[in-house]
C-alpha positions, 0 to 999 in steps of 0.5 A: 534512491527513492527516485531511482526506485520510482523510475524502476517501477515506471520501467517495469510498468512499461514492460508489463503493459507491453506484455513482456511481464505478463500483466495487462493493465498498467502504465504506458507512459511516464509521469507528467507530474509537476516539478518545483525547485523551491520546495514548500514547507512540510506538514505532519498529518496526525490521525488520532488512533484512540479507541474512540476515534477508531470506533468512529473510523479513524483507520479508514481516515488514516488509510485514505490520507496516506493514499491521497495526501499531497506531496509534503504531507507526512501521515502518521498515527496520533494519540488522543487529543481529547475530542472523543465522540468527534472522530476521526480527529486529525491534526495538521502541524507545520514541520516534519516528523523529526521536529514534530515535538516543536512543530506548530499546530496549523489545522485541527479537524473533527469528523474527518470523513467523506466531504470533510476529508476531501476538503482537507485534502484540497486545503493541503494541496499545493499546485506547485508540487501536487499532481494535476487537478484531473489526475487527483480527481481520477485518483480519488475516484479510483481509490473510492471504487477500490473501497467498494471492491473490497466490500464486495470481496469480503462479502465473497461477491467475487465477480463484482469485486473483480469488475470493480477492482479492474475499473479502479486500477484502470482509473487510478494506477497512473495518478497513484504512481504520479503522486508517489513520484511527486512525493519522492521528488519532494523527499517524503518518507513514503518512498514508493510503498505506503502511498500505494499500499492500497493499490497493492492490496487491490491487486492481491484481492483481485488475484484471490477473487480470480482464483475463486472463479478459476481465472488462473491467468488473470490471477497470475497477472494480478499477483505478479503486479502486486509484487512489482508495485510492492517492489518485491517487499510485500510477503503477502504479494508473494503468497498470492503468487504461491497460491496461483502456482499451487492451484495451477500445479506449478510446484517450482513457481510455488517454491520460488514464491514461498521462498521470496515470501519467507525472505520478506517475513525474515526482513520484518522479523529483523526490522521489528526486533530493533529497540524503539526508544521513545516510542509509546506503548501502543506502538511497541505492542504493535511492533511486537505483534508484527514480529511475532506474526512474521516469525510464526508465518515464516516457520509454517512456510518453512515446512511447506518449503521443505515438502516442496523441495522433496517433491521437486527432487523426487520429480527430477530424479524420476 
């Protein structure tokens, strides 16, 4: 199923690149990542998320490893490993998430950022299953540029953010998708979502930066791209599209985008309402927070949807 999803993304991307789906900066070729019939052992990359490590930048390390780790490496949040003050701390275990309790520790790294993080990625790479060296270099370069773009975006330097995001996406979109296809072929849990979440985030932020500069066409293309790469499962990507439609006076488009966003918030609410046996208290608290936020936003959007329905009916009858 994950391979089918990746192929669908590649198909949609080719349509987008040709202009059929109104987005101008995507794939134009199919993946050329390597294949193997003899899969290597899987590894679990556990990134400490204790308060001390978070202060040392463990969230950034978690995000980077999720985006860049080679096929066969499953990146998860981890608990304290008593190396406070040396973060971000990362453990690498031989095995899978399902048998993590009995997996054997193969690598433990302190201060996993910058060159140390890149060195760890090199150690975990397997040339039989990973993307090519050139593609990996492009991916890292584009990913790092997206971080620069995010800094500019958060500082409201929208012109710089747009340019940096544009270059980042151009450099890294193809290797990012090749890596996700390689992960799916390997059987990783990433599917086609977590590993390219940074790319979806780049399109969303670029969309909103373009909205701030009144580039409505560019904003619409970026918003649509975000929904495609998120496989229509990211509520905020649909909200980006709703914001574009609102600013351009497209009430029907806004209505449809908000309706799609509500459906995804409903999915999140249901997903995080399920009991989590054996999960630690921090994970349960995080799940409860996601559920509450999804429920709150869904209710607020419901009011907006009702208002749009009335306006659309009034417009149709006049």
